[in-house]
Each structure stands twice: as C-alpha cells, then as structure tokens.
C-alpha positions in Angstrom: -62.0 15.4 -10.4 -59.1 13.9 -8.6 -60.3 10.4 -9.4 -59.6 10.9 -13.1 -56.0 11.8 -12.5 -53.2 9.4 -12.1 -51.4 8.9 -8.9 -48.4 11.1 -9.8 -50.5 14.0 -10.8 -52.6 13.9 -7.6 -49.3 13.8 -5.6 -48.0 16.9 -7.4 -51.2 18.8 -6.8 -51.1 17.9 -3.1 -47.6 19.1 -2.8 -48.5 22.5 -4.4 -51.5 23.0 -2.2 -49.4 22.5 0.9 -46.8 25.1 -0.3 -49.1 28.0 -1.3 -49.2 30.5 1.5 -50.7 34.0 2.1 -48.5 36.8 0.7 -48.4 40.4 1.8 -46.6 43.6 0.8 -44.4 45.3 3.2 -41.4 47.6 3.2 -38.3 45.4 3.2 -36.2 48.3 4.7 -38.4 48.5 7.8 -38.6 45.5 10.1 -42.0 43.8 10.1 -42.9 42.9 13.6 -45.6 40.6 12.4 -43.2 38.6 10.2 -42.9 35.0 11.3 -40.0 34.2 9.1 -36.6 35.3 10.5 -35.0 34.6 7.1 -37.3 36.0 4.4 -40.4 38.0 4.9 -43.6 36.5 3.4 -44.0 39.6 1.3 -41.1 38.6 -1.0 -42.3 38.3 -4.6 -45.8 39.5 -3.7 -45.5 42.6 -5.9 -46.2 40.5 -9.0 -49.3 38.9 -7.6 -50.8 42.0 -6.1 -50.6 43.8 -9.3 -53.4 41.7 -10.7 -56.0 43.4 -8.5 -54.3 46.8 -7.9 -53.2 49.4 -10.4 -50.0 51.2 -9.8 -51.9 54.3 -8.8 -53.9 52.4 -6.2 -50.8 51.1 -4.4 -49.9 53.3 -1.5 -46.3 54.7 -1.9 -43.7 56.1 0.3 -40.0 56.8 0.1 -37.1 55.7 2.2 -36.5 59.3 3.2 -39.9 59.9 4.9 -39.5 56.8 7.0 -43.1 55.5 6.4 -43.9 51.9 5.7 -45.8 50.6 2.7 -49.3 49.7 3.5 -49.8 46.0 3.6 -52.5 44.4 1.5 -52.7 40.7 2.0 -53.5 38.5 -1.0 -54.4 34.9 -0.6 -54.1 32.4 -3.4 -56.9 29.9 -3.4 -56.1 26.3 -3.0 -56.5 24.3 -6.2 -58.6 21.2 -6.4 -58.1 20.1 -10.0 -55.7 20.3 -12.8 -57.8 23.0 -14.4 -57.4 25.0 -11.3 -53.6 24.4 -11.4 -53.4 25.4 -15.0 -55.6 28.4 -14.4 -53.5 29.5 -11.5 -50.3 29.1 -13.5 -51.9 31.1 -16.3 -53.0 33.8 -13.9 -49.4 34.1 -12.5 -47.9 34.2 -15.9 -50.4 36.7 -17.2 -49.9 38.7 -14.0 -46.1 38.8 -14.5 -46.5 39.8 -18.2 -49.1 42.4 -17.4 -46.9 43.8 -14.6 -43.8 43.9 -16.9 -45.8 45.7 -19.6 -47.2 48.3 -17.1 -43.6 48.7 -15.7 -42.2 49.4 -19.2 -45.1 51.7 -20.0 -44.6 53.6 -16.8 -40.9 53.9 -17.3 -41.5 55.1 -20.9 -44.1 57.6 -19.6 -41.6 58.7 -17.0 -38.8 59.2 -19.6 -41.2 61.1 -21.8 -42.2 63.2 -18.9 -38.5 63.9 -18.2 -37.9 64.7 -21.8 -41.0 66.8 -22.4 -41.2 68.3 -19.0 -37.6 68.2 -17.6 -35.3 68.4 -20.5 -37.6 70.5 -22.6 -38.0 72.9 -19.8 -34.2 72.8 -19.2 -33.4 73.8 -22.8 -36.3 75.9 -23.9 -38.6 76.8 -21.1 -35.9 78.2 -18.9 -35.3 81.7 -19.8 -31.7 81.8 -18.8 -30.8 78.6 -20.6 -32.7 79.6 -23.7 -31.0 82.9 -23.8 -27.6 81.3 -23.2 -28.1 78.8 -26.0 -29.3 81.4 -28.4 -26.4 83.6 -27.5 -23.9 80.7 -28.0 -25.4 79.9 -31.4 -25.4 83.6 -32.3 -21.9 84.1 -31.2 -20.7 81.0 -33.1 -22.5 82.2 -36.2 -20.9 85.7 -35.8 -17.5 84.1 -35.5 -18.0 82.0 -38.6 -19.3 85.0 -40.5 -16.3 87.0 -39.3 -13.9 84.4 -40.4 -15.6 84.2 -43.8 -15.6 88.0 -44.1 -12.0 88.2 -43.1 -11.1 85.6 -45.6 -12.9 87.3 -48.3 -11.2 90.6 -47.5 -7.8 89.0 -47.4 -8.4 87.3 -50.8 -9.8 90.5 -52.3 -7.0 92.6 -50.8 -4.4 90.2 -52.2 -5.9 90.2 -55.6 -6.1 94.0 -55.6 -2.5 94.2 -54.5 -1.5 91.9 -57.4 -3.4 94.0 -59.9 -2.0 97.3 -58.4 1.6 95.9 -58.6 1.0 94.8 -62.2 -0.3 98.3 -63.2 2.7 100.2 -61.7 5.2 97.5 -62.8 6.8 99.6 -65.6 7.8 102.2 -63.0 8.8 99.6 -60.5 11.2 97.9 -62.9 12.9 101.2 -63.8 13.3 102.2 -60.2 14.6 98.6 -59.3 17.2 98.9 -62.1 18.3 102.2 -60.6 18.4 100.8 -57.1 20.6 97.8 -58.0 22.9 99.3 -60.6 23.3 103.0 -59.7 26.7 104.0 -58.4 25.1 106.7 -56.3 23.6 104.2 -53.8 25.4 102.7 -50.8 23.3 99.6 -50.0 23.0 97.5 -46.9 25.1 99.6 -44.5 24.9 97.8 -41.1 24.1 100.0 -38.1 23.1 97.4 -35.4 23.4 93.8 -34.4 19.7 92.8 -34.7 18.5 91.4 -38.1 17.6 94.0 -40.7 19.5 96.7 -39.0 20.7 98.1 -42.3 20.3 101.3 -44.3 20.8 102.5 -47.9 22.3 105.9 -48.6 21.4 107.8 -51.8 24.1 110.2 -52.8 23.9 113.2 -55.2 26.0 113.3 -58.2 29.3 115.1 -57.7 30.7 117.4 -60.3 33.7 118.4 -58.3 32.5 122.0 -57.9 30.1 121.8 -55.1 31.7 119.7 -52.3 30.0 121.5 -49.4 28.2 119.2 -46.8 24.8 118.4 -48.0 21.4 118.2 -46.2 20.2 114.8 -45.2 16.9 113.1 -44.9 16.7 110.0 -42.6 13.8 108.2 -44.0 11.7 105.4 -42.5 9.4 103.6 -44.9 5.9 102.4 -44.3 4.3 99.0 -44.8 1.6 98.5 -42.1 4.3 97.5 -39.6 4.4 94.1 -41.5 6.0 94.6 -45.0 8.2 97.7 -44.4 11.5 97.6 -46.3 14.2 100.2 -47.0 14.0 99.8 -50.8 10.5 101.3 -50.7 12.2 104.7 -50.4 14.2 104.3 -53.6 11.8 106.5 -55.6 12.2 109.3 -53.0 15.9 108.8 -53.0 16.1 109.0 -56.8 14.3 112.3 -56.9 15.8 114.1 -53.9 19.4 113.0 -54.6 19.1 114.9 -57.9 18.8 118.2 -55.9 21.8 117.8 -53.7 20.0 116.0 -50.8 21.3 112.9 -49.3 18.7 110.3 -48.4 19.3 107.5 -45.9 16.6 104.8 -45.9 16.5 103.0 -42.6 15.3 99.4 -42.4 13.7 97.8 -39.3 12.3 94.5 -38.2 8.7 93.8 -39.0 6.0 91.9 -37.2 6.0 89.0 -36.3 9.7 89.2 -35.9 9.3 92.3 -33.7 6.6 94.4 -32.1 6.4 98.2 -32.1 8.9 98.6 -29.3 11.7 96.8 -31.3 10.7 98.7 -34.4 11.2 102.0 -32.6 14.5 100.8 -31.1 15.7 99.8 -34.7 14.6 103.2 -36.0 16.4 105.1 -33.2 19.5 103.1 -33.7 19.5 103.9 -37.4 18.9 107.6 -36.7 21.8 107.5 -34.3 24.0 106.1 -37.0 23.1 108.8 -39.5 23.7 111.5 -37.0 27.1 110.2 -36.0 28.4 109.0 -39.4 26.8 110.9 -42.2 29.9 113.2 -42.5 31.7 110.2 -44.1 29.2 110.4 -47.0 29.3 114.2 -47.4 26.3 115.0 -45.3 25.9 117.9 -42.9 25.3 116.7 -39.4 23.6 120.0 -38.5 21.0 119.7 -41.3 19.4 116.3 -40.7 15.7 115.9 -41.3 13.8 112.9 -40.0 11.0 111.7 -42.2 8.5 108.7 -42.2 5.7 107.6 -44.4 2.6 105.7 -43.2 3.6 103.2 -40.5 7.1 104.6 -40.8 5.8 108.1 -39.9 4.4 106.6 -36.7 7.6 104.8 -35.9 9.8 107.9 -36.6 7.5 110.1 -34.4 7.7 107.6 -31.6 11.5 107.5 -31.8 11.7 111.3 -31.8 9.4 111.8 -28.8 11.1 108.9 -26.9 14.5 110.5 -27.5 13.2 113.9 -26.4 12.0 112.3 -23.1 15.4 110.7 -22.6 17.2 113.9 -23.1 14.9 115.8 -20.7 16.2 113.3 -18.0 19.9 114.2 -17.3 20.5 110.7 -15.8 19.9 108.9 -19.1 22.6 108.4 -21.6 21.9 109.0 -25.3 23.7 108.3 -28.5 22.1 111.0 -30.6 20.4 114.4 -29.9 17.1 115.8 -30.9 18.8 119.1 -31.5 20.5 117.5 -34.6 17.1 117.1 -36.2 16.2 120.3 -38.2 12.6 119.2 -38.7 10.3 116.2 -38.7 8.4 115.3 -41.9 5.4 113.0 -41.3 3.7 111.7 -44.4 0.3 110.0 -44.2 0.9 108.8 -40.7 -1.2 107.9 -37.6 -0.2 109.2 -34.2 -3.1 108.2 -31.9 -3.2 104.4 -31.7 -6.5 104.2 -29.9 -8.4 106.0 -32.8 -6.3 104.3 -35.5 -7.0 100.8 -34.1 -10.8 101.3 -34.5 -10.4 102.6 -38.0 -8.0 100.0 -39.2 -10.3 97.2 -37.8 -12.6 98.0 -40.7 -9.9 97.9 -43.3 -6.9 95.9 -42.0 -4.9 95.0 -40.2 -7.7 93.9 -37.9 -7.8 95.0 -34.3 -6.6 91.6 -32.9 -3.6 91.6 -35.2 -3.0 95.4 -34.6 -3.0 94.8 -30.8 -0.3 92.1 -31.2 1.8 94.4 -33.4 1.6 97.1 -30.7 2.5 94.6 -28.0 -0.9 94.7 -26.2 -3.4 97.2 -25.0 -1.1 98.7 -22.4 1.3 99.8 -25.2 -1.2 101.9 -27.1 -0.7 104.9 -24.9 3.1 104.7 -24.8 3.3 104.5 -28.6 0.7 107.2 -29.3 2.8 110.4 -29.8 -0.3 112.5 -29.8 -1.2 111.4 -26.3 2.4 111.3 -24.9 3.1 115.0 -25.7 -0.1 116.0 -23.8 1.2 114.4 -20.6 2.1 117.3 -18.2 5.1 115.3 -17.1 6.6 115.6 -20.6 6.4 119.3 -21.0 10.2 119.7 -20.8 10.6 117.0 -23.5 8.1 118.7 -25.8 10.1 121.9 -25.6 13.0 120.0 -27.2 11.1 118.8 -30.3 12.1 120.3 -33.6 9.5 121.8 -36.0 6.9 119.2 -37.1 5.5 119.3 -40.6 2.8 116.9 -41.5 1.7 116.0 -45.1 -1.5 114.1 -45.9 -4.0 113.5 -48.7 -7.6 114.4 -48.1 -8.8 111.3 -49.9 -6.7 108.9 -47.9 -9.0 106.2 -46.7 -6.2 103.9 -45.3 -5.2 106.5 -42.6 -7.5 109.4 -42.6 -6.2 113.0 -42.8 -7.7 113.7 -39.5 -4.9 111.7 -37.9 -2.4 114.3 -39.0 -4.8 117.2 -38.2 -5.4 116.2 -34.6 -1.7 115.6 -34.1 -0.8 119.0 -35.4 -3.4 120.6 -33.2 -2.1 118.7 -30.1 1.4 119.9 -30.8 0.3 123.5 -31.1 -1.6 123.3 -27.9 1.4 122.2 -25.9 3.6 124.9 -27.5 5.5 122.9 -30.1 5.9 124.1 -33.7 3.6 122.2 -36.0 2.3 122.7 -39.6 -0.1 120.7 -41.7 0.0 120.4 -45.4 -3.0 118.8 -47.1 -3.1 117.5 -50.7 -6.6 117.8 -52.0 -8.1 114.6 -53.5 -4.9 112.5 -52.9 -5.1 109.0 -51.6 -2.6 107.1 -49.5 -0.5 106.0 -52.4 -1.0 109.0 -54.7 1.4 111.3 -52.8 4.2 108.7 -52.4 3.8 106.4 -55.5 1.6 107.5 -58.3 2.5 111.2 -58.4 6.3 110.6 -58.4 5.8 108.1 -61.2 3.9 110.8 -63.1 6.9 113.1 -62.8 4.6 115.6 -61.1 5.5 115.2 -57.4 4.0 118.0 -55.3 5.5 116.5 -52.1 8.9 116.6 -53.7 8.6 120.2 -54.5 7.5 121.0 -50.9 10.4 119.1 -49.4 12.9 120.7 -51.6 11.5 124.2 -50.8 11.8 123.5 -47.1 15.2 121.9 -47.1 16.8 124.4 -49.4 15.0 127.4 -48.0 17.4 130.3 -47.4 20.0 128.7 -49.7 20.6 131.2 -52.5 22.3 128.7 -54.7 19.6 126.0 -54.4 17.4 127.3 -57.2 20.3 127.3 -59.7 21.3 123.7 -58.7 17.7 122.6 -59.0 17.5 124.1 -62.5 20.6 122.1 -63.5 19.1 118.9 -62.2 17.7 116.4 -64.6 14.1 116.8 -65.3 11.8 114.3 -63.7 10.1 112.1 -66.3 7.0 110.0 -66.4 7.6 106.3 -65.6 4.1 104.8 -66.1 1.3 105.8 -68.6 -1.4 107.9 -67.1 -4.3 105.5 -67.7 -2.4 102.8 -65.8 -1.8 105.1 -62.9 -5.4 106.1 -62.7 -6.6 102.5 -62.8 -4.0 101.6 -60.2 -5.3 104.3 -57.9 -8.8 103.0 -58.2 -8.0 99.4 -57.3 -5.2 100.1 -54.8 -5.8 98.2 -51.5 -4.1 100.9 -49.5 
C-alpha cells in the first residue's frame, strides 16, 4: 500500500512506526526496577490506552497507604503499515480517550451519588442521633416561633383590654384626677430621697379646728406589676380614708427597667423612714402608723418590713426607722412566695423571663420571698419583732391567686407571728381596689376604718359626719370593665 503514497506521507509513517513503544502500567510512587528510562517511566500515559481492553473493575487497585504496587499489564500498540492503519490507530486512541473520560465522569457521578445517597443521607436521616438532633432543632425553633407569636398575641390582646378597661372606668378616673390635682388636702411630690421617683403624696383630712389631735397614718405602696407602679394610683384610697380622719401617704418607687426589686425595696424603706420621722409635721401620730401595699406594692412593702426586722434583730446594724412604729401591716392582693408566683405569672404575664429580670435573677427569689424568709430558723428573733399582719384578698382573683395570701398567713402563724386573713367572696384583682370604691360600696374601706379606729370612742361619730361616698361610674360600665379587665 506504501507505493500509492507520496514520499512525504511514507516518511511520516516511518517516523511514527519508529516512535511507538510498548507501554505498561506501574505505580509512579514506587520505583520500578525494570524501568529503563531514568527520566520518565514507560508507563506514563498508558492509563488511557489500557482502558480500551480493561474495565475499571478489572484493573487491580491499591492505595499509597498499603504500600502495594499496581499490577503491571503491558499493552503493545501494533506497528502500522498503511495510512488506514494510521487513521485507525488515531481513531482508536481518540475513542479510547473519550471512552475513558466518559467512564471517569460516570464513575465520579456514581461516587457522588453514593456519597449523597449513602453518606449524606445516612448522616442526616439514617443516623439516629443526627436525626433526633435535627428534629429537636426544628421542633425547638418552631416552639420558639410559636411562643413569640403567642406572646405577641397576648401582649396585643392585653393592651387592647387595658384600653377598653380604662375607657369604661374613665368617668371615675377623671373625677379622681380632678381631686388629685386641685384638692387643697393633698401635698404632692414630697421628696424623701436622692434617687429618681423618691417622692410621696400626703392626703390630709379636712380640719374643722375642733379635732386637732394627731391622726393615724397609712403609709401606702401602690401596685403595678413592678413595671407601672405610681403614687397617684392610691388617690382613690386617699380620697376615701382622709374623709375619716386618716392620713394617707402614698410612696412612689422606681419601676423596672430603671430598677430591680432590690432598689424598689430600698425606695420603699426610705419612704417609710420619711413617714415615721416626719409625719408629725403633717398632723400624724408617729405611734399609729400602718404600712399597706396593694398587689406588687404589697410584696414590696412586706419585703421592706421583713428586711427591717432582720436589721433590727442585729444590734450592729444602724436603722433609720423601727418596726415597732408600725401598728400593723395590711397586704392587699399580694404575692409573697416568688417561686410559686413566677410559675403562675408565666401563664398570664409578666412572663417568667421578664419576671426573673425584675427580681434580679434566680438567686434573688428566695431573698425577696417573705413567706420563705420568715421560716428560716436564723430569723426567729426578727419574726418576733413583726407587727400584726392582716391580709386581704378576693377569691376570684386570677392575677394573683388568693392562695398566695392564705399560705403566707399560715406560714406567719406557724412561726409565732400574728396573722389574719380576710377574703372577699367573688372579688377579682381590681374589684376590691378599683371597681368597688367607684361604686361607693367599698368593703375594704370599711374593714380598714374599723381596724384603724378600733377602740376610739369618738371614731363612729366622726365617721357619721364624714361626707357620704358616692358612685363615680354607672354600674353597667363597672360590670363590663370587670369582665374585660386584663388584671
């Protein structure tokens, strides 16, 4: 066939025939003692050619780690004798390269699928620990989202309920606000300390010039969930009690987040100290001072009272007022065991996370739980200094259950303190302190007056001369307000 080719073509074929050598496969990482080329082993590039006759599964494999050589399989390319053979050889080489590349990509794809189906799938789903962890993470994330949504709905609902409640009792609020800002019987914003909001208001009885004897005093600390407490909330109580010759001093204190419970108790104690040491300037009797608190204010007042008793039981500690100056403690709708109250409030608000921040952390719950503190044997001497404790609570109170006052009274009685519990059947958290006074039918008012003026022979006559309590809000509005109250 060579004779039909031109001279240049025959020369090219001859050169190619002289350059085609036997090719073998060997491990390039292990020296080949049979290699005759010191520069490049003859196996270089043989992978592509050898794949024509051997599948990937037929090729012997080894790894670098096991130190074994690849098995050598020689493959000799035939010498070509014609242009057709040359073209055929080139076609075979090209086809071999393409076939190898296709099998290589297919093998890599199969390997990736194996990793995905076998490795990654097993990693995410077949592994019990990973599967449980993923499901737990998803569940926890869903629970958090649901909690935030639920909290947001509760906040919005509570806010709307508060707005409706305020609107329904607004006729009474406006009348009391007018009295608070324009009455000459009120001394407002009396400063008793350096911190912000260390101020108090004093409600004075009307003087007729005939009865100038020192009058009993109630040092009152308002509620407000430790967040919205304000001294003006006691203006309705001051309005009613000042009409029966009782001075009312409403003590303000810092709220959260400006302060935690420790600063609130300090503010309250500082305000009580001011009343005990300065009430004579306003016609009050320093020997007939009653401490009272409502809701969160009841808790703060109880903490201040117990803390003061503990200080007095230690002769080394200096005090600015004495528990002996307090004739009795009145607790209205208060909570006195913060561990139990935290779990209850978490279902209504403030939520436990916020409540813990208000209390200053978990470690503060015991310190600011009067019910627990008085049961500590180390505080027996302090308990003996406590004045009589009288607790008032509505049985239908769902903000702070009546059991809070019940268990506190029982704990006081067990340690030898004087304690009494007065329950108001069917009354809610706001009925006793807001709706009933606006009705003009205030059972709490009657009970307080009976205790404060007990033994005073002239008290009934003075009470008869006092102006009659009148209704401030229509009954249907008060009933509706009681139903939608967020408290």
